[in-house]
C-alpha positions in Angstrom: 79.8 101.9 71.3 78.5 103.1 74.6 77.6 99.6 75.7 81.0 98.3 74.8 82.7 101.1 76.8 80.4 100.4 79.8 81.3 96.7 79.7 85.1 97.5 79.8 84.6 100.0 82.6 82.7 97.4 84.6 85.6 94.9 84.1 88.1 97.5 85.4 85.9 98.8 88.3 86.7 96.0 90.8 90.4 97.0 90.8 89.6 100.7 91.2 87.1 99.9 94.0 89.7 97.8 95.8 91.8 100.9 96.1 88.8 103.0 97.4 87.9 104.6 94.0 85.6 104.2 91.1 85.1 105.5 87.6 82.0 107.1 86.0 81.2 107.3 82.3 80.3 110.9 81.5 79.9 110.8 77.7 80.6 108.8 74.6 80.7 110.8 71.3 80.4 108.1 68.7 81.0 110.5 65.8 84.4 111.6 67.2 85.4 108.4 69.0 85.9 110.3 72.2 85.0 108.9 75.7 84.8 111.1 78.7 85.1 109.7 82.2 85.3 110.9 85.8 87.3 109.3 88.5 85.7 109.1 91.9 86.8 108.5 95.5 90.5 107.8 96.0 91.0 107.7 92.3 90.1 111.4 92.0 93.3 113.3 92.0 95.5 110.2 92.5 98.9 110.5 90.7 98.5 107.0 89.3 95.0 107.6 87.8 96.6 109.0 84.6 98.5 105.7 84.1 95.3 103.8 84.8 93.4 105.9 82.4 95.7 105.9 79.4 97.6 102.6 79.7 94.9 100.5 81.3 91.5 101.7 80.3 92.5 103.5 77.1 94.5 100.5 75.9 91.6 98.2 76.4 89.2 100.6 74.6 91.6 100.8 71.6 91.8 97.0 71.4 88.1 96.3 71.8 86.0 99.2 70.8 85.6 100.0 67.1 85.8 103.7 66.4 87.4 104.6 69.7 90.0 107.3 69.4 90.6 109.1 72.7 89.7 108.9 76.4 89.5 112.2 78.3 89.2 112.7 82.1 86.8 115.4 83.3 86.2 116.9 86.7 
């Protein structure tokens, strides 16, 4: 599961970096289906980061990663 999550984050990363930000994978709990990530740079604290997280990254994870249930941002 972790490898699949990393692949999707790598696909999303260029868009985040184009806006001066990035995303870091903090943890993948395969038993609970929970993925924790940390926004970096301009994405950290950005008002649009929540939309990016849930409607962008979260949607892709739901479609493509078996067992995924929730994505959680951490500081």
